[in-house]
N, C-alpha and C positions, 0 to 999 in steps of 0.2 A: 539438493540437501547435502550438506557436507558430511563426509564419513565420520568426522570427529564428534558429531552430534548423536551418533547411533551407539547404543549400548548393546553389545552382542551377548547372547546367552553363552555362558562358559561351556564349551563342548566337552571338557573333562568331567562335567557333572552329569552327563547323560547316563542313565542307569541301563535302559533297554535300547541298545543301539539298533536292534533289528526293527524297532518300531519307528525309527527315523528313516524316512525314505529319501531318495534322491530328489533334489529340488530341480524342477523344470525351470530353466532360466526365463523362458517366455511367460510361464504362469507366474513366476515370482515378480517379473517386471510389471505384468498386468495388475497384480495385487498391490504393488507399490504405487502405481499410477492411480488406482481406485482409492487407496487410503489417503494419498496426497490430496486428491480432489475432494474427498469427504472432509478432510481436515481444513482445507482452504475455505470451502463453502460454509462449513460450520463456523469458522472464525469470522468470516465476512458477515454471516447472518447475525452473530453476536454483536459485532461492531455496529451493524446497521440498526439493530433494535435499540442499542444504547444511544446512538446518535438521534434516532427518531424520538426517543423518550426525552432527550435533552432539548430538542427543537420544540416539542409539544410543551414542555415545562417553561420554555422561554417565550411562549406565546406566538411562535412562528406559525404562519398559515400553512399547515401541512396538507390541507385538502386541495390546494391549488395544483393545476396541471404543471405550471412552471416549477413549483417546488419538487414535484415528482421527477421532472426532467433533470433538474439540477442535482437532486439527491442520487438519481440513477447514475449520473456521470461520476459523482464522488465515490459511490460504492464500487463501481466498476474499476475506478482508478485504484482503490484500496485492494480490490481483487488482484489486479495486475501487480501491485507492489508485493503482495504475499506470494503470488506464483513466482515472481522473480527470485524470491528468497530460496525457492526450491529449484531454481534454474529451469523453470518451465515458462514457455512463451504464453503471453496474453496480449491481445491487441492494444490494451491501454498502455502497455509498456512502450510501444512504438510511438504513441501520441506523446508520452512523457519525454522519450528520447528526442523527438523532433522539436518539442516546445521548450524544454528546460535546458538551460546552460548553467553549469556549475563553475564558478570562478573562485579562486583562492586568493585572498588579499595578502599583502606583505606580512601582516601579523598572524597569518595562518587561518583566519576566520574564513569560512566558506559561505558564499552567497549563491542562492539559486534564483536565476532570473527567468521568469516565465515570458515567453514571446509568443503571444497569441497570433501575431501576424503570420506566423509559419503555417497556421491552419485556417485562419479566416482573413478576409480582405481588409477589415477596419484597422486603422492605426490608432493606438491610444498611448497616453503618457504613462511611463512606469511609476509605480508607487509601492510602498510597503503594505502588504495585505493585512498585517496584524498590528493592532494598537501596541504602543510601547509596553504597557502592562502585560498584555498577553505574550508578547515576544519575550519578556523577562521570565515569565512563568514557564513558557515552552523551553527556554534555554536552561532554566533550573531543573526541569523534569527530563530534559533530553540527554541521551547519551551521545548525541551527535553534536559535540561541542562546537558552538559558533556557527551554526547553519542559519541563514536568514533567507526567507523566500520573498522574492520581489516580482509580482506580476507586472505585465506591461500595460495595464489599463487602470483608469480611475473608475470606481463603481458609480453608478448613476443613483445618487441619493435623493433625487427629486421626486421619486415615486412614493 
């Protein structure tokens, strides 16, 4: 967590200084760790419930074991993303670091290419994971100007 995101209590406003004890650095660090974990887990839970609700409303078969596997991977990746914002390690970050390569084009637009062959044996042809309409909406909503995600496989739509 960056120090510029913390608003400190003004120490010149403390009335009873004798009631303010010395801060044990180990206790303080433990408290920060616990609060960070609570925040991350609460945020991930909120995102997971929202996603699940959207999937249910879209008619996705949420009771299937395969859905649970896929959703678990997505949610844990989100957990890793949020922990990274706090400079805390999560194993999903290592997976992203290994699989995803960011390239900057001449026009400054960034592309994220997902290379699943780094973690699985099968080779697949790269494609754009989002439809053009969704890509436009994500770009409009995103503060990450010009990022495009390109996985290295074609989904099997024959099922």
